C-alpha positions in Angstrom: 23.1 34.8 -11.3 20.9 33.2 -13.9 19.7 35.3 -16.8 16.1 36.4 -17.0 15.5 34.0 -19.9 16.7 31.1 -17.9 14.6 32.1 -14.9 11.5 32.4 -17.1 12.1 28.9 -18.5 12.5 27.6 -15.0 9.3 29.3 -13.9 7.4 27.8 -16.8 8.7 24.3 -16.1 7.8 24.5 -12.4 4.4 25.9 -13.2 3.6 23.0 -15.5 4.9 20.5 -12.9 2.7 22.2 -10.3 -0.4 21.8 -12.5 0.4 18.1 -12.9 0.9 17.5 -9.1 -2.3 19.4 -8.4 -4.3 17.3 -10.8 -2.8 14.1 -9.3 -3.8 15.4 -5.9 -7.4 15.9 -7.0 -7.5 12.4 -8.6 -6.0 10.8 -5.5 -8.5 12.6 -3.3 -11.4 11.2 -5.3 -9.9 7.7 -5.2 -9.2 8.1 -1.5 -12.9 8.9 -0.7 -13.9 5.8 -2.7 -11.3 3.7 -1.1 -12.3 4.8 2.5 -15.9 3.9 1.8 -14.8 0.4 0.7 -12.5 0.2 3.7 -15.2 1.1 6.2 -17.5 -1.6 4.8 -14.7 -4.1 4.5 -13.6 -3.6 8.1 -17.1 -4.6 9.3 -17.0 -7.7 7.2 -13.4 -8.4 8.4 -14.3 -8.1 12.0 -17.4 -10.3 11.6 -15.5 -13.1 9.8 -12.7 -13.1 12.5 -15.3 -13.1 15.3 -17.1 -16.1 13.8 -13.8 -17.9 13.4 -12.9 -17.3 17.0 -16.3 -18.5 18.2 -16.0 -21.7 16.1 -12.5 -22.5 17.3 -13.4 -21.9 20.9 -16.1 -24.5 20.6 -14.1 -27.0 18.5 -12.3 -30.0 20.2 -8.8 -29.2 21.5 -7.3 -31.9 19.3 -9.1 -30.8 16.1 -7.0 -30.9 13.0 -7.8 -30.6 9.2 -6.2 -29.2 6.1 -6.6 -25.6 7.1 -6.1 -26.2 10.9 -2.7 -27.9 11.1 0.7 -27.3 12.6 3.0 -24.6 11.2 5.8 -25.7 9.0 9.0 -24.5 7.4 7.8 -23.9 3.8 6.3 -20.5 3.5 4.3 -18.5 0.9 4.4 -14.7 1.1 1.8 -12.6 -0.6 3.2 -9.1 -1.0 0.9 -6.1 -1.8 2.5 -2.9 -3.1 1.5 -0.4 -5.8 1.4 -0.3 -9.6 3.3 3.0 -9.7 5.3 5.4 -7.6 4.9 9.1 -6.6 3.3 8.0 -3.3 5.9 9.0 -0.8 7.4 6.1 1.2 4.4 3.7 0.7 6.1 1.2 -1.6 9.5 1.5 0.1 8.2 0.8 3.6 6.1 -2.3 2.7 8.8 -3.7 0.4 11.5 -3.2 3.0 9.4 -5.3 5.5 8.8 -7.9 2.7 12.4 -8.3 1.8 13.4 -8.8 5.5 10.8 -11.5 5.9 11.5 -13.3 2.6 15.3 -13.4 3.3 14.7 -14.5 6.9 16.2 -18.0 7.3 13.3 -19.1 9.6 11.6 -20.6 6.5 12.9 -22.6 3.6 11.5 -23.2 0.1 9.9 -19.7 0.1 7.1 -19.1 -2.5 6.4 -15.5 -3.5 3.2 -14.0 -4.8 3.3 -10.3 -5.7 0.6 -7.7 -6.2 1.4 -4.6 -8.3 4.2 -3.8 -10.8 6.4 -2.2 -8.1 6.6 -5.3 -6.0 7.2 -7.6 -9.0 10.0 -5.5 -10.4 11.5 -5.0 -7.0 12.0 -8.7 -6.3 13.1 -9.5 -9.8 15.8 -6.9 -9.5 16.9 -8.5 -6.3 17.2 -11.8 -8.1 14.3 -13.4 -6.1 12.0 -15.6 -8.0 8.3 -14.5 -8.2 6.0 -17.5 -8.5 2.9 -15.5 -9.4 2.2 -11.9 -10.1 -1.1 -10.0 -10.1 -0.5 -6.6 -11.6 -4.0 -5.0 -11.6 -5.6 -6.5 -8.5 -4.4 -3.6 -6.3 -6.0 -0.8 -8.3 -9.6 -1.8 -8.0 -10.0 -4.5 -5.3 -13.2 -6.5 -5.5 -14.7 -9.3 -3.5 -15.0 -11.5 -6.7 -11.3 -10.9 -7.4 -10.4 -11.7 -3.7 -12.5 -14.9 -4.0 -10.6 -16.1 -7.1 -7.3 -15.4 -5.3 -8.4 -17.2 -2.2 -9.5 -20.2 -4.2 -6.1 -20.4 -5.9 -4.2 -20.0 -2.6 -6.4 -22.6 -0.9 -6.0 -25.0 -3.8 -2.2 -24.8 -3.6 -2.2 -25.0 0.2 -4.3 -28.2 0.1 -1.9 -29.7 -2.5 0.7 -29.2 0.2 2.9 -26.8 -1.8 3.6 -24.8 1.4 3.0 -25.0 5.1 2.3 -21.4 5.9 0.8 -18.4 4.1 1.6 -14.8 5.1 0.3 -11.5 3.7 2.5 -8.4 3.8 0.5 -5.3 3.2 0.0 -1.7 4.4 -2.6 -1.6 7.2 -4.9 1.5 7.6 -5.2 2.4 11.3 -7.4 4.9 13.0 -6.8 8.6 12.1 -5.5 7.7 8.6 -2.2 6.3 10.0 -0.7 3.6 7.9 1.7 0.8 8.8 3.4 -2.1 6.9 2.1 -5.3 8.5 2.7 -9.0 8.4 -0.5 -11.1 8.6 -0.3 -14.9 9.3 -3.1 -16.2 7.0 -2.7 -20.0 7.1 -2.8 -22.3 8.9 -5.6 -21.1 11.1 -4.9 -21.8 14.8 -6.3 -20.5 18.0 -3.3 -18.2 18.3 -4.3 -16.7 15.0 -7.5 -15.2 16.4 -6.5 -15.0 20.0 -6.8 -11.2 20.1 -10.2 -11.2 18.4 -13.5 -10.5 20.3 -15.6 -13.6 19.8 -19.1 -13.3 18.4 -20.6 -15.1 21.4 -19.2 -16.7 24.6 -18.3 -20.4 24.2 -21.4 -22.6 24.4 -21.1 -25.8 26.3 -22.2 -28.9 24.3 -22.5 -26.9 21.1 -23.1 -29.3 18.1 -21.9 -28.3 14.6 -23.8 -29.9 11.7 -23.1 -31.9 9.7 -19.8 -32.1 11.6 -17.0 -30.0 13.0 -14.6 -30.6 10.1 -17.1 -29.6 7.4 -18.2 -26.4 9.2 -14.7 -25.3 10.0 -13.3 -26.1 6.5 -16.2 -24.1 4.9 -15.6 -21.2 7.3 -11.9 -21.3 6.6 -12.5 -20.4 2.9 -14.7 -17.4 3.9 -12.0 -16.4 6.4 -9.2 -16.5 3.7 -11.4 -14.5 1.2 -12.2 -11.9 3.9 -8.5 -11.5 4.9 -7.3 -11.2 1.4 -10.0 -8.7 0.4 -9.4 -6.6 3.5 -5.6 -6.5 2.9 -6.2 -5.4 -0.7 -8.6 -2.7 0.3 -6.5 -1.4 3.1 -3.4 -1.3 0.8 -5.4 0.5 -1.9 -6.6 3.1 0.6 -3.1 3.5 2.1 -1.6 4.0 -1.3 -4.0 6.7 -2.3 -3.7 8.5 1.0 0.1 8.4 0.6 -0.1 9.7 -3.0 -2.6 12.4 -2.0 -0.2 13.6 0.7 2.8 13.4 -1.5 1.2 15.4 -4.3 -0.2 18.0 -1.9 3.4 18.5 -0.6 4.8 18.6 -4.1 2.2 21.3 -5.1 3.0 23.3 -2.1 6.7 23.1 -2.8 6.1 24.2 -6.4 4.2 27.2 -5.2 7.0 28.2 -2.8 9.6 27.7 -5.6 7.5 29.8 -8.0 7.5 32.6 -5.4 11.3 32.5 -5.0 11.8 32.3 -8.7 9.6 35.4 -9.2 11.6 37.3 -6.7 14.8 36.1 -8.4 13.3 37.2 -11.8 12.5 40.7 -10.4 15.9 41.0 -9.0 17.5 40.0 -12.3 15.4 42.5 -14.2 16.3 45.3 -11.8 20.0 44.3 -12.1 19.7 44.4 -15.9 18.0 47.8 -15.9 20.6 49.2 -13.5 23.4 47.8 -15.6 21.9 49.4 -18.8 21.6 52.8 -17.0 25.2 52.5 -15.8 26.4 51.7 -19.3 24.4 54.7 -20.8 25.9 57.0 -18.2 29.3 55.6 -18.6 29.1 55.9 -22.4 28.1 59.6 -22.4 30.2 61.4 -19.7 29.4 64.9 -21.2 25.6 64.5 -21.0 25.6 65.7 -17.4 27.9 68.7 -18.0 26.3 72.0 -17.0 
């Protein structure tokens, strides 16, 4: 059995750790509320952009092709979104496990990798996988302006024919707060890409797009890419803070349970020490009880 001094030291350490995890839980809760507000607004924007894209593609000629609407190829670019720090349960592990599987898949060759967050960047570098570009702060405070800059860069490199396909690997926020690592096919944009999306309107026979189909769809493609990147960043930010909030709540609860057990152990150690002292006193003075 540990001594009373050791148990007291352990209690102090656990108590201090519990204060830290409780503070982190409160911070994550505040960030979570902010993230969910942004998430709800973003999902409306996300749905509207995809619905518009579905409507335009339904009304475009079957043989329509342009820079953003071309055939899939073998050269892929993966955009992997993880966190800047840990202590968020399995959030980083789950999304990076999916990312590693996809990056190492031999379906594509000449893979380009863009990472978001310190954890993703360090993870792939430890694996010996080259990271072409890294954005270390974009995941902490997603903004539409930031997403627009990222989208412009991705579109620029895509138009230069540096890769044939673009994928985003992120953590999707589902109904009820459930999160799931997800692979999103961003580019090229095909009818299959938005096949499961509810169109804004039913296809209109004889619809004319001005000034022409290519100009309208290419312009819409940029809005589509911005919307998808922004949505993925916001959903990942919300998922990370939900995971951290849950992890810190669990850690605080475990600290409270450990403190309770340590307090019982301390009481038992004190009782044992008192009993031993009494026994030694009695054993050292055998005549003190002689009548």
